[in-house]
C-alpha positions as CSV (number, residue, x, y, z in Angstrom):
1,X,0.0,0.3,0.1
2,X,1.5,3.5,-0.5
3,X,-0.1,5.6,1.4
4,X,-2.7,3.3,4.4
5,X,-5.4,6.7,5.2
6,X,-8.1,4.5,6.8
7,X,-7.7,4.6,10.5
8,X,-10.4,2.2,11.3
9,X,-9.0,-0.6,8.2
10,X,-5.3,0.0,10.7
11,X,-7.6,-0.3,14.5
12,X,-9.2,-3.7,12.3
13,X,-6.0,-5.9,11.3
14,X,-4.1,-5.1,14.8
15,X,-7.3,-6.2,15.8
16,X,-6.7,-9.9,14.2
17,X,-3.3,-9.8,15.3
18,X,-2.3,-8.2,11.5
19,X,0.7,-5.4,10.5
20,X,0.4,-3.6,7.1
21,X,3.7,-1.4,6.1
22,X,3.2,1.3,3.9
23,X,5.2,0.2,0.5
24,X,7.6,2.6,1.0
25,X,9.0,0.7,4.2
26,X,9.3,-2.2,2.4
27,X,12.0,-0.1,0.1
28,X,13.1,0.7,2.5
29,X,13.3,-2.9,5.2
30,X,14.7,-4.5,1.5
31,X,16.8,-1.8,0.6
32,X,19.0,-2.1,4.4
33,X,18.5,-6.1,3.7
34,X,20.7,-5.7,0.9
35,X,24.3,-5.0,2.8
36,X,24.2,-8.3,4.8
37,X,22.5,-9.7,1.4
38,X,24.7,-13.4,0.6
39,X,23.2,-14.9,-2.9
40,X,24.3,-18.5,-3.4
41,X,24.6,-20.8,-6.4
42,X,21.3,-23.3,-6.4
43,X,21.9,-26.9,-5.5
44,X,20.5,-29.2,-8.2
45,X,18.0,-30.8,-5.6
46,X,16.7,-27.3,-4.1
47,X,13.3,-26.4,-4.5
48,X,13.6,-24.0,-7.6
49,X,9.0,-23.9,-8.1
50,X,5.9,-25.0,-7.4
51,X,4.2,-26.1,-10.5
52,X,0.0,-25.7,-9.9
53,X,-3.1,-27.5,-11.8
54,X,-6.4,-26.7,-11.5
55,X,-7.7,-30.4,-10.3
56,X,-9.4,-30.5,-14.2
57,X,-8.8,-34.2,-14.2
58,X,-8.2,-34.2,-10.1
59,X,-7.5,-32.2,-7.4
60,X,-5.8,-29.2,-7.6
61,X,-2.4,-28.7,-5.9
62,X,0.9,-28.1,-6.1
63,X,4.1,-29.7,-7.3
64,X,7.2,-29.2,-6.0
65,X,9.8,-29.2,-9.1
66,X,14.0,-29.1,-8.6
67,X,16.5,-26.7,-9.8
68,X,17.8,-30.7,-11.5
69,X,14.2,-30.9,-12.6
70,X,13.5,-28.2,-14.9
71,X,17.2,-28.2,-16.3
72,X,16.7,-32.0,-17.4
73,X,13.4,-30.7,-18.6
74,X,14.7,-27.4,-21.0
75,X,17.8,-29.8,-22.2
76,X,15.6,-32.3,-23.5
77,X,13.6,-30.4,-25.3
78,X,16.5,-28.4,-26.7
79,X,18.4,-31.9,-27.5
80,X,14.6,-32.6,-28.8
81,X,13.4,-29.9,-31.3
82,X,17.2,-28.4,-32.8
83,X,16.7,-24.7,-31.6
84,X,19.9,-23.4,-31.9
85,X,20.1,-20.0,-30.1
86,X,19.0,-18.1,-33.6
87,X,15.7,-19.4,-33.5
88,X,12.4,-17.8,-32.0
89,X,9.4,-19.4,-30.0
90,X,6.4,-18.2,-29.5
91,X,4.6,-20.0,-26.5
92,X,0.2,-20.0,-27.2
93,X,0.5,-21.5,-23.4
94,X,-1.6,-20.3,-20.3
95,X,0.9,-18.1,-17.5
96,X,0.3,-21.2,-15.4
97,X,1.8,-24.0,-17.4
98,X,5.9,-24.3,-16.3
99,X,7.1,-26.1,-19.4
100,X,7.8,-23.1,-20.4
């Protein structure tokens, strides 16, 4: 939130134990944490993302995808498709699909 002008909203959030931060405060805290941030290279078994299904053929669910799994999938597509760096790719899949 850019500015919080609604005191009733703040009071209700406080009663529920919810802390609301203005966006500029979030940016300030993020800037402060950059000083101590240390980036680490991911390991192959590290979690990369969750892929959520809509449940079209069953219950909706989230699947954990590792770094290694996505690298293998991309490598397999590269081998099977024969695409090179000079090729273009146009996707028609919805953004929810993790194949991209």
